[in-house]
N, C-alpha and C positions, 0 to 999 in steps of 0.2 A: 192800655192797649189801642182798642180803637173804638170809635163811637158806639152808639146804636146803631148802625146802619149794619156795619161788621160783621155785629155781633154773632148769626147763625155763620158767618164764613170760619170765626176763631173758631167758634162750638163745634163746627164738622172739619177742622185741621187740628186739632188738640184730639177730639174724638178717633180720627184714622189714626194719628200719632201712637196714642195708645194699644190700638188694636194690632198694628202693625207691628209696636214693639213684641206684644205676645204671639203674632204669627212668627217672628224671629226665632222669638229665643227656646218657644217650647220644643219644638223640633230642635235645635241646637245643644241644646240641655241635652231630651236624651240620647239623640248622636253624643253627644262627650261624655254618659251616663256610659252607654253601651260599651264603644271603645276604649275608657279609662276604666272610671269609677266611678261610685256618688263622693270620693273626697275631692276631687279634683272641680265636681259640679258648686260644694258646702265654701272652696278655697274663695270659687269666680266670685261667690254670691260675698264672701264677707268681703271678697275686695271690693267689690261694687259698694255695699251696702259701705263702709269706710269713706270711700268716694264723698258717695252721698252726703253722709255725715259732716263730711270737710267741707264741704261745699256750698252745704245749707248755713254752715256757719261762718263759714264768711263772704257771703251774702249777705247775712243778717247781722254779722258784728258788725256793719257800715251803719247801722241804726240806733244802736246803742247809746249812744251820747247826744243823738240831734232830734228828741220828742218827735218821733216820725208821726205822725200820722194819716189815715190814705187821704182821698181828697171826702169834703163833703158828702159829693154826689152816692158812695158810696155805703154811708149809714143810713140806717133803719132808722127815720122818723120813731118818736115815740108815741101818737095816734094811730100809728101803723101796728106798732107790738100784738095789740090785741089777736092780730090775725094771723100769727105765728104762736101764738097760747093755746 
């Protein structure tokens, strides 16, 4: 996405998006449960999960035949493995 100089900004944006999703979905879910029932909440969750699975499949399926590997800079060097074990 961006270089190392953009990393803090990108991290801040993704964290804010994650928290905004929770801030919106929890009250909305409570309202749906209160007004309708748990059934609609479970159906909505099912639809969202199915949409996610389909999008992930379509996105990842593009790399199936291409022997895709991320850029070398993202791999951990073997001498650095000792730090993680």
